[in-house]
DRENZAZA-579891 format. One record per residue: residue in one letter; x, y, z of N, C-alpha, C in turn. Coordinates in steps of 0.02 Angstrom, whole numbers, plus 50000, padded with zeros to 5 digits. Example, Ala and Ser with C-alpha at 12.3 -4.5 7.8 and 13.67 -1.06 7.14 Angstrom:
2
{node 'A', {50660, 49716, 50390}, {50615, 49775, 50390}, {50660, 49835, 50390}}
{node 'S', {50642, 49888, 50354}, {50684, 49947, 50357}, {50645, 50002, 50394}}
This chain:
282
{node 'G', {54365, 56949, 48296}, {54347, 56999, 48346}, {54395, 57057, 48346}}
{node 'K', {54383, 57105, 48391}, {54423, 57167, 48393}, {54497, 57153, 48408}}
{node 'N', {54509, 57107, 48455}, {54578, 57097, 48476}, {54622, 57070, 48421}}
{node 'S', {54595, 57024, 48380}, {54636, 56995, 48327}, {54654, 57049, 48276}}
{node 'D', {54609, 57099, 48265}, {54624, 57154, 48220}, {54685, 57193, 48244}}
{node 'M', {54687, 57206, 48309}, {54739, 57248, 48336}, {54808, 57217, 48328}}
{node 'S', {54811, 57150, 48328}, {54876, 57118, 48323}, {54904, 57123, 48252}}
{node 'R', {54861, 57142, 48204}, {54885, 57144, 48135}, {54894, 57215, 48112}}
{node 'T', {54923, 57256, 48155}, {54937, 57325, 48134}, {55010, 57332, 48116}}
{node 'Y', {55024, 57382, 48075}, {55094, 57396, 48059}, {55104, 57472, 48054}}
{node 'K', {55166, 57492, 48063}, {55182, 57564, 48061}, {55219, 57580, 47997}}
{node 'A', {55212, 57642, 47975}, {55248, 57663, 47914}, {55252, 57739, 47914}}
{node 'T', {55300, 57765, 47877}, {55304, 57837, 47864}, {55291, 57846, 47790}}
{node 'G', {55243, 57888, 47772}, {55226, 57893, 47702}, {55198, 57961, 47681}}
{node 'I', {55198, 57972, 47615}, {55171, 58033, 47586}, {55110, 58014, 47543}}
{node 'N', {55055, 58051, 47552}, {54994, 58037, 47516}, {55000, 58060, 47443}}
{node 'L', {54990, 58013, 47396}, {54998, 58030, 47325}, {54932, 58031, 47287}}
{node 'K', {54881, 58002, 47316}, {54818, 57999, 47280}, {54763, 57988, 47331}}
{node 'A', {54706, 58021, 47321}, {54650, 58011, 47367}, {54585, 58009, 47327}}
{node 'I', {54546, 57958, 47340}, {54482, 57950, 47305}, {54426, 57947, 47356}}
{node 'P', {54372, 57987, 47347}, {54316, 57983, 47393}, {54282, 57914, 47389}}
{node 'M', {54265, 57886, 47447}, {54230, 57822, 47448}, {54168, 57829, 47493}}
{node 'G', {54113, 57800, 47472}, {54053, 57802, 47512}, {54033, 57874, 47529}}
{node 'E', {54003, 57882, 47588}, {53979, 57949, 47606}, {54033, 57993, 47636}}
{node 'A', {54079, 57964, 47673}, {54125, 58006, 47711}, {54197, 57981, 47711}}
{node 'D', {54209, 57924, 47678}, {54276, 57894, 47682}, {54320, 57917, 47625}}
{node 'R', {54384, 57900, 47630}, {54431, 57918, 47578}, {54480, 57859, 47569}}
{node 'L', {54491, 57840, 47507}, {54540, 57788, 47492}, {54604, 57823, 47471}}
{node 'I', {54658, 57812, 47510}, {54720, 57848, 47498}, {54775, 57800, 47474}}
{node 'T', {54810, 57822, 47423}, {54870, 57785, 47401}, {54930, 57822, 47429}}
{node 'I', {54970, 57786, 47468}, {55025, 57817, 47505}, {55091, 57784, 47484}}
{node 'L', {55141, 57826, 47471}, {55208, 57800, 47459}, {55244, 57799, 47526}}
{node 'T', {55260, 57738, 47550}, {55292, 57733, 47616}, {55365, 57711, 47608}}
{node 'R', {55405, 57733, 47655}, {55476, 57713, 47654}, {55484, 57638, 47662}}
{node 'E', {55444, 57610, 47708}, {55456, 57540, 47730}, {55421, 57488, 47686}}
{node 'H', {55362, 57504, 47660}, {55321, 57453, 47626}, {55303, 57473, 47554}}
{node 'G', {55336, 57524, 47527}, {55318, 57545, 47459}, {55248, 57574, 47457}}
{node 'L', {55213, 57560, 47402}, {55146, 57588, 47395}, {55096, 57549, 47437}}
{node 'V', {55056, 57585, 47476}, {55001, 57552, 47512}, {54937, 57590, 47498}}
{node 'R', {54882, 57554, 47497}, {54816, 57586, 47489}, {54777, 57575, 47553}}
{node 'V', {54755, 57629, 47582}, {54719, 57622, 47646}, {54653, 57661, 47645}}
{node 'M', {54606, 57636, 47684}, {54543, 57670, 47691}, {54547, 57716, 47753}}
{node 'A', {54533, 57780, 47742}, {54529, 57827, 47799}, {54456, 57838, 47813}}
{node 'V', {54431, 57803, 47864}, {54359, 57804, 47879}, {54339, 57873, 47907}}
{node 'G', {54288, 57902, 47878}, {54261, 57965, 47903}, {54304, 58026, 47888}}
{node 'A', {54355, 58017, 47845}, {54402, 58072, 47834}, {54371, 58133, 47800}}
{node 'R', {54314, 58122, 47766}, {54283, 58179, 47731}, {54230, 58214, 47773}}
{node 'K', {54219, 58190, 47834}, {54172, 58226, 47878}, {54203, 58291, 47901}}
{node 'Q', {54160, 58339, 47916}, {54187, 58403, 47942}, {54224, 58391, 48007}}
{node 'N', {54280, 58426, 48014}, {54322, 58420, 48075}, {54346, 58349, 48089}}
{node 'A', {54349, 58308, 48038}, {54372, 58239, 48049}, {54445, 58240, 48071}}
{node 'R', {54461, 58194, 48117}, {54529, 58191, 48144}, {54579, 58175, 48088}}
{node 'L', {54558, 58133, 48041}, {54603, 58113, 47987}, {54597, 58159, 47926}}
{node 'G', {54554, 58208, 47930}, {54540, 58251, 47872}, {54601, 58279, 47838}}
{node 'G', {54634, 58327, 47871}, {54692, 58360, 47842}, {54750, 58312, 47831}}
{node 'R', {54752, 58261, 47874}, {54809, 58213, 47870}, {54802, 58168, 47809}}
{node 'S', {54742, 58167, 47779}, {54733, 58125, 47720}, {54737, 58165, 47656}}
{node 'D', {54756, 58230, 47661}, {54763, 58271, 47601}, {54825, 58252, 47561}}
{node 'L', {54826, 58273, 47498}, {54883, 58259, 47455}, {54948, 58289, 47481}}
{node 'F', {55002, 58252, 47472}, {55070, 58275, 47487}, {55083, 58288, 47561}}
{node 'V', {55039, 58262, 47604}, {55052, 58265, 47676}, {55093, 58203, 47695}}
{node 'V', {55146, 58214, 47734}, {55189, 58159, 47757}, {55169, 58143, 47828}}
{node 'N', {55152, 58080, 47841}, {55129, 58059, 47907}, {55168, 57998, 47933}}
{node 'D', {55172, 57994, 48000}, {55187, 57931, 48033}, {55120, 57895, 48039}}
{node 'L', {55116, 57834, 48014}, {55052, 57800, 48009}, {55049, 57738, 48051}}
{node 'L', {54988, 57724, 48076}, {54974, 57659, 48106}, {54917, 57630, 48065}}
{node 'I', {54929, 57572, 48035}, {54882, 57544, 47987}, {54862, 57474, 48009}}
{node 'A', {54798, 57457, 48004}, {54775, 57390, 48019}, {54766, 57351, 47955}}
{node 'K', {54794, 57291, 47953}, {54786, 57249, 47894}, {54714, 57226, 47889}}
{node 'G', {54686, 57230, 47829}, {54618, 57206, 47819}, {54617, 57151, 47767}}
{node 'R', {54559, 57118, 47759}, {54555, 57064, 47710}, {54565, 57091, 47640}}
{node 'S', {54526, 57144, 47622}, {54532, 57171, 47555}, {54569, 57238, 47556}}
{node 'L', {54553, 57279, 47606}, {54585, 57345, 47610}, {54612, 57357, 47680}}
{node 'D', {54671, 57385, 47684}, {54698, 57404, 47749}, {54663, 57468, 47772}}
{node 'K', {54666, 57479, 47838}, {54628, 57534, 47867}, {54675, 57579, 47907}}
{node 'L', {54669, 57644, 47896}, {54711, 57691, 47932}, {54684, 57701, 48003}}
{node 'I', {54725, 57685, 48053}, {54703, 57691, 48122}, {54722, 57760, 48149}}
{node 'Q', {54785, 57779, 48140}, {54804, 57847, 48160}, {54860, 57874, 48116}}
{node 'A', {54864, 57941, 48115}, {54914, 57974, 48074}, {54939, 58035, 48112}}
{node 'E', {55005, 58042, 48116}, {55035, 58101, 48147}, {55076, 58137, 48092}}
{node 'T', {55057, 58198, 48078}, {55089, 58234, 48023}, {55160, 58255, 48039}}
{node 'L', {55206, 58239, 47993}, {55276, 58258, 48000}, {55292, 58319, 47957}}
{node 'A', {55261, 58321, 47898}, {55276, 58376, 47851}, {55218, 58383, 47803}}
{node 'S', {55211, 58443, 47775}, {55162, 58452, 47721}, {55189, 58507, 47677}}
{node 'Y', {55158, 58517, 47620}, {55183, 58567, 47572}, {55127, 58615, 47554}}
{node 'P', {55108, 58658, 47601}, {55051, 58702, 47589}, {55061, 58747, 47528}}
{node 'G', {55124, 58764, 47513}, {55138, 58809, 47457}, {55119, 58779, 47389}}
{node 'L', {55116, 58712, 47385}, {55099, 58681, 47322}, {55027, 58692, 47303}}
{node 'G', {54983, 58691, 47353}, {54912, 58698, 47339}, {54891, 58769, 47325}}
{node 'Q', {54935, 58817, 47338}, {54917, 58887, 47329}, {54937, 58914, 47261}}
{node 'D', {54966, 58872, 47219}, {54991, 58895, 47155}, {54976, 58841, 47104}}
{node 'L', {54937, 58858, 47052}, {54913, 58808, 47005}, {54971, 58772, 46969}}
{node 'K', {55022, 58810, 46949}, {55079, 58780, 46914}, {55113, 58729, 46959}}
{node 'K', {55125, 58749, 47022}, {55160, 58705, 47069}, {55118, 58643, 47085}}
{node 'L', {55053, 58654, 47094}, {55009, 58598, 47110}, {55009, 58547, 47053}}
{node 'T', {55002, 58573, 46992}, {54999, 58528, 46934}, {55065, 58491, 46925}}
{node 'A', {55121, 58527, 46934}, {55187, 58496, 46929}, {55195, 58441, 46982}}
{node 'S', {55171, 58454, 47043}, {55176, 58404, 47097}, {55134, 58342, 47082}}
{node 'Q', {55074, 58354, 47054}, {55031, 58297, 47037}, {55063, 58254, 46983}}
{node 'Y', {55096, 58286, 46937}, {55134, 58253, 46883}, {55188, 58208, 46915}}
{node 'L', {55226, 58235, 46962}, {55279, 58195, 46995}, {55249, 58138, 47035}}
{node 'A', {55190, 58150, 47065}, {55156, 58097, 47103}, {55136, 58041, 47055}}
{node 'E', {55109, 58059, 46997}, {55089, 58009, 46948}, {55149, 57967, 46925}}
{node 'L', {55204, 58001, 46912}, {55265, 57967, 46890}, {55290, 57920, 46945}}
{node 'S', {55286, 57942, 47007}, {55307, 57900, 47064}, {55262, 57839, 47070}}
{node 'L', {55197, 57849, 47058}, {55150, 57792, 47061}, {55165, 57741, 47006}}
{node 'C', {55188, 57766, 46948}, {55206, 57721, 46893}, {55263, 57674, 46912}}
{node 'Q', {55310, 57699, 46951}, {55370, 57659, 46962}, {55379, 57631, 47032}}
{node 'A', {55336, 57652, 47079}, {55343, 57627, 47148}, {55320, 57555, 47152}}
{node 'M', {55354, 57517, 47194}, {55335, 57448, 47205}, {55292, 57443, 47268}}
{node 'S', {55252, 57391, 47271}, {55216, 57377, 47333}, {55255, 57324, 47372}}
{node 'E', {55244, 57325, 47437}, {55271, 57273, 47481}, {55347, 57267, 47479}}
{node 'Q', {55381, 57321, 47462}, {55453, 57323, 47474}, {55474, 57395, 47486}}
{node 'P', {55527, 57405, 47525}, {55546, 57473, 47544}, {55558, 57517, 47483}}
{node 'Q', {55538, 57580, 47488}, {55549, 57629, 47434}, {55582, 57691, 47463}}
{node 'E', {55633, 57679, 47503}, {55667, 57732, 47540}, {55692, 57787, 47493}}
{node 'E', {55728, 57767, 47440}, {55759, 57817, 47396}, {55707, 57858, 47359}}
{node 'L', {55655, 57824, 47335}, {55601, 57859, 47299}, {55566, 57908, 47345}}
{node 'F', {55553, 57886, 47407}, {55521, 57929, 47456}, {55563, 57992, 47468}}
{node 'I', {55628, 57983, 47476}, {55673, 58040, 47490}, {55677, 58087, 47429}}
{node 'L', {55685, 58057, 47370}, {55693, 58097, 47309}, {55630, 58138, 47295}}
{node 'L', {55572, 58106, 47301}, {55509, 58141, 47288}, {55500, 58199, 47337}}
{node 'N', {55513, 58188, 47400}, {55506, 58241, 47450}, {55555, 58299, 47436}}
{node 'Q', {55615, 58281, 47417}, {55665, 58332, 47402}, {55642, 58377, 47344}}
{node 'H', {55614, 58346, 47292}, {55592, 58386, 47234}, {55527, 58424, 47247}}
{node 'L', {55483, 58396, 47288}, {55423, 58434, 47307}, {55442, 58495, 47348}}
{node 'N', {55492, 58487, 47391}, {55517, 58542, 47431}, {55546, 58597, 47386}}
{node 'R', {55585, 58577, 47335}, {55612, 58626, 47288}, {55557, 58662, 47249}}
{node 'L', {55508, 58623, 47227}, {55452, 58652, 47190}, {55415, 58703, 47232}}
{node 'E', {55403, 58685, 47295}, {55365, 58729, 47339}, {55401, 58796, 47347}}
{node 'R', {55467, 58795, 47351}, {55504, 58857, 47363}, {55525, 58892, 47299}}
{node 'S', {55510, 58861, 47242}, {55534, 58887, 47178}, {55501, 58953, 47159}}
{node 'P', {55539, 59000, 47130}, {55507, 59058, 47100}, {55467, 59035, 47040}}
{node 'D', {55416, 59073, 47022}, {55371, 59055, 46967}, {55409, 59036, 46903}}
{node 'T', {55462, 59074, 46889}, {55499, 59065, 46826}, {55537, 58999, 46823}}
{node 'L', {55547, 58965, 46880}, {55586, 58904, 46879}, {55545, 58841, 46891}}
{node 'V', {55479, 58848, 46894}, {55437, 58789, 46908}, {55446, 58736, 46854}}
{node 'M', {55445, 58756, 46790}, {55453, 58708, 46735}, {55523, 58675, 46738}}
{node 'A', {55573, 58715, 46755}, {55642, 58689, 46760}, {55645, 58636, 46815}}
{node 'H', {55617, 58652, 46873}, {55618, 58603, 46929}, {55579, 58540, 46911}}
{node 'L', {55523, 58548, 46878}, {55482, 58490, 46858}, {55522, 58445, 46811}}
{node 'T', {55552, 58474, 46760}, {55589, 58436, 46710}, {55648, 58399, 46741}}
{node 'H', {55683, 58434, 46785}, {55740, 58404, 46820}, {55716, 58345, 46863}}
{node 'A', {55661, 58355, 46899}, {55634, 58302, 46943}, {55612, 58241, 46903}}
{node 'V', {55581, 58253, 46845}, {55559, 58197, 46803}, {55619, 58155, 46783}}
{node 'F', {55673, 58188, 46761}, {55733, 58151, 46740}, {55762, 58112, 46799}}
{node 'Q', {55765, 58145, 46856}, {55794, 58113, 46916}, {55753, 58051, 46937}}
{node 'L', {55687, 58055, 46932}, {55644, 57998, 46948}, {55657, 57941, 46900}}
{node 'L', {55666, 57958, 46835}, {55680, 57906, 46785}, {55748, 57873, 46799}}
{node 'V', {55796, 57913, 46820}, {55862, 57886, 46837}, {55855, 57836, 46895}}
{node 'L', {55819, 57857, 46947}, {55810, 57814, 47006}, {55775, 57749, 46986}}
{node 'G', {55727, 57754, 46940}, {55690, 57695, 46918}, {55731, 57650, 46872}}
{node 'G', {55791, 57674, 46854}, {55833, 57634, 46809}, {55810, 57636, 46737}}
{node 'V', {55770, 57686, 46720}, {55742, 57689, 46652}, {55756, 57756, 46617}}
{node 'A', {55805, 57794, 46642}, {55819, 57859, 46611}, {55842, 57849, 46539}}
{node 'P', {55826, 57896, 46494}, {55850, 57890, 46425}, {55926, 57898, 46422}}
{node 'Q', {55955, 57865, 46373}, {56027, 57870, 46361}, {56041, 57934, 46323}}
{node 'V', {56074, 57982, 46354}, {56087, 58046, 46321}, {56161, 58063, 46316}}
{node 'Q', {56204, 58023, 46349}, {56276, 58037, 46347}, {56309, 58005, 46286}}
{node 'Q', {56279, 57951, 46261}, {56307, 57917, 46202}, {56251, 57893, 46157}}
{node 'C', {56269, 57879, 46094}, {56219, 57855, 46047}, {56195, 57785, 46068}}
{node 'C', {56130, 57774, 46068}, {56101, 57710, 46087}, {56124, 57653, 46041}}
{node 'V', {56139, 57670, 45979}, {56157, 57618, 45930}, {56232, 57606, 45928}}
{node 'T', {56270, 57660, 45918}, {56343, 57652, 45908}, {56382, 57652, 45974}}
{node 'R', {56350, 57676, 46027}, {56381, 57683, 46093}, {56437, 57736, 46094}}
{node 'R', {56440, 57777, 46043}, {56491, 57830, 46043}, {56468, 57889, 46084}}
{node 'P', {56514, 57920, 46121}, {56496, 57979, 46161}, {56470, 58035, 46116}}
{node 'L', {56423, 58073, 46141}, {56392, 58127, 46102}, {56412, 58195, 46129}}
{node 'T', {56432, 58239, 46084}, {56447, 58308, 46103}, {56404, 58354, 46062}}
{node 'P', {56366, 58398, 46095}, {56324, 58445, 46056}, {56368, 58490, 46013}}
{node 'N', {56348, 58500, 45951}, {56385, 58543, 45905}, {56351, 58612, 45902}}
{node 'F', {56377, 58659, 45941}, {56347, 58726, 45943}, {56368, 58768, 45883}}
{node 'A', {56421, 58747, 45848}, {56448, 58789, 45794}, {56401, 58790, 45734}}
{node 'D', {56365, 58734, 45723}, {56322, 58729, 45664}, {56249, 58739, 45686}}
{node 'A', {56219, 58794, 45664}, {56151, 58811, 45685}, {56100, 58759, 45662}}
{node 'H', {56118, 58722, 45609}, {56069, 58673, 45582}, {56081, 58603, 45609}}
{node 'W', {56130, 58595, 45654}, {56146, 58528, 45680}, {56087, 58500, 45719}}
{node 'R', {56069, 58438, 45703}, {56015, 58403, 45738}, {56037, 58332, 45752}}
{node 'I', {56006, 58304, 45803}, {56017, 58233, 45818}, {55947, 58207, 45835}}
{node 'V', {55939, 58141, 45836}, {55872, 58114, 45847}, {55865, 58085, 45917}}
{node 'F', {55813, 58107, 45952}, {55795, 58074, 46015}, {55743, 58022, 45997}}
{node 'S', {55763, 57958, 45999}, {55717, 57904, 45979}, {55687, 57872, 46041}}
{node 'I', {55622, 57882, 46050}, {55588, 57856, 46110}, {55591, 57779, 46112}}
{node 'P', {55576, 57744, 46056}, {55581, 57670, 46060}, {55652, 57645, 46072}}
{node 'A', {55702, 57680, 46044}, {55771, 57657, 46053}, {55796, 57671, 46124}}
{node 'G', {55762, 57716, 46160}, {55781, 57730, 46230}, {55829, 57787, 46239}}
{node 'G', {55831, 57832, 46189}, {55875, 57891, 46198}, {55898, 57918, 46131}}
{node 'V', {55957, 57949, 46133}, {55981, 57986, 46075}, {56018, 57940, 46027}}
{node 'V', {56003, 57948, 45962}, {56037, 57908, 45910}, {56064, 57953, 45856}}
{node 'V', {56123, 57935, 45831}, {56155, 57975, 45779}, {56132, 57952, 45711}}
{node 'T', {56125, 57885, 45703}, {56117, 57858, 45636}, {56046, 57865, 45609}}
{node 'A', {55997, 57855, 45650}, {55928, 57851, 45625}, {55904, 57919, 45599}}
{node 'Q', {55864, 57915, 45547}, {55828, 57974, 45524}, {55762, 57975, 45562}}
{node 'A', {55735, 58035, 45569}, {55670, 58040, 45603}, {55616, 58015, 45556}}
{node 'E', {55600, 57951, 45563}, {55549, 57922, 45518}, {55480, 57924, 45549}}
{node 'R', {55478, 57915, 45615}, {55413, 57917, 45649}, {55410, 57981, 45689}}
{node 'P', {55379, 58032, 45660}, {55383, 58099, 45691}, {55356, 58102, 45762}}
{node 'T', {55313, 58054, 45781}, {55287, 58057, 45849}, {55335, 58024, 45899}}
{node 'L', {55381, 57981, 45874}, {55424, 57943, 45919}, {55498, 57958, 45909}}
{node 'D', {55516, 57984, 45850}, {55585, 58003, 45838}, {55587, 58079, 45830}}
{node 'L', {55614, 58112, 45880}, {55610, 58185, 45883}, {55678, 58216, 45869}}
{node 'P', {55683, 58259, 45817}, {55746, 58293, 45806}, {55757, 58344, 45862}}
{node 'I', {55817, 58344, 45891}, {55831, 58393, 45944}, {55894, 58433, 45926}}
{node 'T', {55898, 58492, 45954}, {55953, 58538, 45940}, {56011, 58525, 45988}}
{node 'A', {56067, 58557, 45973}, {56126, 58553, 46017}, {56109, 58577, 46087}}
{node 'T', {56069, 58630, 46090}, {56050, 58659, 46155}, {56010, 58609, 46196}}
{node 'Q', {55962, 58575, 46163}, {55921, 58526, 46199}, {55962, 58466, 46221}}
{node 'L', {56008, 58444, 46178}, {56051, 58388, 46197}, {56093, 58407, 46258}}
{node 'A', {56121, 58468, 46257}, {56163, 58490, 46313}, {56123, 58491, 46378}}
{node 'L', {56061, 58515, 46374}, {56020, 58517, 46435}, {56006, 58446, 46460}}
{node 'L', {55986, 58402, 46414}, {55973, 58332, 46433}, {56034, 58301, 46466}}
{node 'Q', {56093, 58317, 46441}, {56154, 58287, 46469}, {56169, 58313, 46539}}
{node 'H', {56141, 58371, 46557}, {56154, 58400, 46623}, {56101, 58381, 46675}}
{node 'L', {56048, 58347, 46654}, {55993, 58333, 46700}, {56008, 58279, 46751}}
{node 'A', {56062, 58240, 46739}, {56078, 58187, 46786}, {56110, 58214, 46850}}
{node 'Q', {56136, 58276, 46847}, {56168, 58303, 46907}, {56116, 58320, 46960}}
{node 'A', {56137, 58317, 47023}, {56090, 58325, 47079}, {56061, 58395, 47083}}
{node 'A', {56101, 58446, 47069}, {56077, 58514, 47074}, {56043, 58534, 47009}}
{node 'L', {55997, 58581, 47013}, {55962, 58606, 46953}, {56013, 58639, 46906}}
{node 'P', {56019, 58614, 46844}, {56067, 58646, 46799}, {56044, 58714, 46774}}
{node 'D', {56091, 58758, 46761}, {56076, 58824, 46733}, {56101, 58826, 46661}}
{node 'P', {56055, 58826, 46612}, {56075, 58823, 46542}, {56127, 58877, 46524}}
{node 'N', {56122, 58935, 46555}, {56169, 58988, 46537}, {56241, 58971, 46556}}
{node 'S', {56251, 58920, 46598}, {56319, 58903, 46619}, {56354, 58855, 46571}}
{node 'F', {56316, 58821, 46527}, {56350, 58773, 46483}, {56331, 58781, 46409}}
{node 'I', {56289, 58830, 46393}, {56272, 58841, 46323}, {56307, 58905, 46300}}
{node 'P', {56348, 58900, 46247}, {56385, 58959, 46225}, {56340, 59010, 46190}}
{node 'H', {56369, 59066, 46169}, {56334, 59121, 46136}, {56275, 59144, 46178}}
{node 'L', {56285, 59153, 46241}, {56228, 59173, 46283}, {56243, 59240, 46315}}
{node 'P', {56203, 59266, 46358}, {56146, 59233, 46390}, {56084, 59228, 46344}}
{node 'L', {56049, 59171, 46353}, {55983, 59164, 46322}, {55935, 59207, 46363}}
{node 'D', {55886, 59237, 46330}, {55837, 59275, 46370}, {55790, 59226, 46404}}
{node 'S', {55753, 59251, 46453}, {55716, 59206, 46496}, {55662, 59166, 46459}}
{node 'S', {55631, 59197, 46407}, {55578, 59159, 46373}, {55608, 59103, 46331}}
{node 'K', {55670, 59114, 46306}, {55705, 59061, 46269}, {55722, 59003, 46316}}
{node 'V', {55745, 59020, 46376}, {55762, 58968, 46425}, {55699, 58930, 46444}}
{node 'E', {55645, 58965, 46457}, {55581, 58933, 46473}, {55560, 58887, 46417}}
{node 'G', {55567, 58910, 46355}, {55549, 58869, 46297}, {55592, 58805, 46293}}
{node 'L', {55655, 58813, 46310}, {55701, 58756, 46311}, {55680, 58704, 46363}}
{node 'W', {55663, 58728, 46423}, {55639, 58682, 46476}, {55573, 58649, 46455}}
{node 'R', {55528, 58687, 46425}, {55463, 58658, 46405}, {55473, 58604, 46353}}
{node 'G', {55516, 58618, 46304}, {55528, 58569, 46251}, {55558, 58505, 46280}}
{node 'T', {55603, 58514, 46327}, {55636, 58456, 46358}, {55587, 58415, 46400}}
{node 'E', {55543, 58451, 46437}, {55492, 58416, 46476}, {55447, 58374, 46429}}
{node 'Q', {55429, 58403, 46372}, {55384, 58367, 46326}, {55416, 58303, 46298}}
{node 'I', {55481, 58307, 46285}, {55518, 58248, 46262}, {55518, 58194, 46316}}
{node 'L', {55534, 58215, 46378}, {55537, 58167, 46433}, {55468, 58138, 46449}}
{node 'R', {55417, 58178, 46441}, {55348, 58155, 46454}, {55329, 58100, 46403}}
{node 'L', {55342, 58113, 46339}, {55327, 58064, 46287}, {55366, 57999, 46301}}
{node 'Y', {55428, 58008, 46321}, {55472, 57951, 46337}, {55443, 57911, 46396}}
{node 'A', {55424, 57946, 46449}, {55398, 57912, 46509}, {55332, 57877, 46494}}
{node 'Q', {55289, 57910, 46456}, {55223, 57880, 46441}, {55232, 57818, 46398}}
{node 'Y', {55279, 57821, 46351}, {55293, 57763, 46309}, {55322, 57706, 46352}}
{node 'H', {55368, 57725, 46395}, {55403, 57675, 46435}, {55357, 57640, 46486}}
{node 'F', {55316, 57680, 46520}, {55272, 57651, 46572}, {55205, 57629, 46542}}
{node 'D', {55196, 57644, 46477}, {55134, 57627, 46443}, {55073, 57655, 46479}}
{node 'R', {55079, 57716, 46504}, {55020, 57751, 46530}, {55024, 57826, 46515}}
{node 'I', {54966, 57855, 46511}, {54961, 57927, 46500}, {54971, 57961, 46568}}
{node 'I', {55012, 58013, 46570}, {55019, 58052, 46632}, {54967, 58108, 46628}}
{node 'R', {54912, 58098, 46665}, {54855, 58142, 46656}, {54869, 58215, 46675}}
{node 'S', {54906, 58224, 46729}, {54921, 58293, 46750}, {54961, 58331, 46697}}
{node 'A', {54995, 58294, 46653}, {55038, 58327, 46605}, {54998, 58370, 46555}}
{node 'T', {54936, 58348, 46540}, {54896, 58389, 46494}, {54878, 58456, 46527}}
{node 'L', {54871, 58455, 46593}, {54857, 58517, 46629}, {54919, 58562, 46629}}
{node 'I', {54978, 58531, 46627}, {55040, 58570, 46624}, {55039, 58615, 46563}}
{node 'D', {55019, 58586, 46506}, {55018, 58625, 46444}, {54972, 58686, 46452}}
{node 'A', {54915, 58676, 46483}, {54869, 58732, 46493}, {54897, 58784, 46541}}
{node 'C', {54929, 58759, 46595}, {54957, 58805, 46646}, {55013, 58848, 46618}}
{node 'F', {55054, 58819, 46576}, {55115, 58854, 46555}, {55108, 58888, 46488}}
{node 'A', {55051, 58878, 46455}, {55042, 58910, 46390}, {55025, 58983, 46402}}
{node 'S', {55062, 59027, 46369}, {55042, 59097, 46372}, {55058, 59126, 46304}}
{node 'P', {55021, 59177, 46282}, {55027, 59201, 46214}, {55097, 59224, 46195}}
{node 'N', {55136, 59248, 46244}, {55202, 59275, 46226}, {55258, 59223, 46235}}
{node 'Q', {55238, 59160, 46247}, {55287, 59108, 46260}, {55324, 59088, 46196}}
{node 'A', {55388, 59073, 46203}, {55424, 59044, 46146}, {55393, 58976, 46130}}
{node 'P', {55395, 58955, 46066}, {55367, 58889, 46051}, {55404, 58835, 46091}}
{node 'A', {55366, 58782, 46108}, {55394, 58732, 46152}, {55454, 58696, 46122}}
{node 'L', {55451, 58680, 46057}, {55508, 58649, 46024}, {55536, 58698, 45974}}
{node 'P', {55585, 58738, 45993}, {55609, 58791, 45949}, {55639, 58760, 45886}}
{node 'A', {55624, 58790, 45828}, {55648, 58763, 45765}, {55723, 58775, 45759}}
{node 'N', {55745, 58830, 45786}, {55816, 58846, 45780}, {55840, 58885, 45841}}
{node 'D', {55898, 58866, 45866}, {55924, 58903, 45924}, {55980, 58950, 45901}}
């Protein structure tokens, strides 16, 4: 009966990461919550015009939630919005980048256990993306991807060789210097030759230096640690794009799933005057 349902409610604070239309007017939402990790709830009638839960069930809205446990699916009873990111939906690059981060968060979030740190980190980076100037969207995305991998305990090893464990220093003096980012090995290796071109990627000193700075909390500025600069803005953009592509291949291999939004990233950021994504020489 009705009363037994009410006793099985729980509260949570969460951000909507995925929404799928169900039936005529409902919406199935996947929410990353601080307290219970990933939850999937049915928002009944959310797609009706002027629905009370309508806007609150949109992507990237953060709500205080009251949820009723169900046999197969939990049901959203009420939602009070705490925050949202309207700026993300008004810009295709930002929206696509946010969806990419949502997908990555879905890959690593656990169900039925607190995900406090992931919740905070994702919100922090969505906030940065929303306020980012157009020229830094790719930089913020790449930085956020690395930070999410660090939090998940699966970041690539870029400070030392995966095989020899020796510390790595980018050699800026030699224009032809390369090192291998080996996706199966889990990071950068000195000894291996690039035998599998899709999984062992030769990277430049500049790319290694950027990868080594991505673990810091603030967005790194390549011009502050790469000599012989300043790099012009299209070169910097190309550097960020190349680095994002390496991390994307790494994440997809590691989680064994395709990040669907990432293919849209290529379309969003491709422009005829862009530097090639993986520069042959810096």
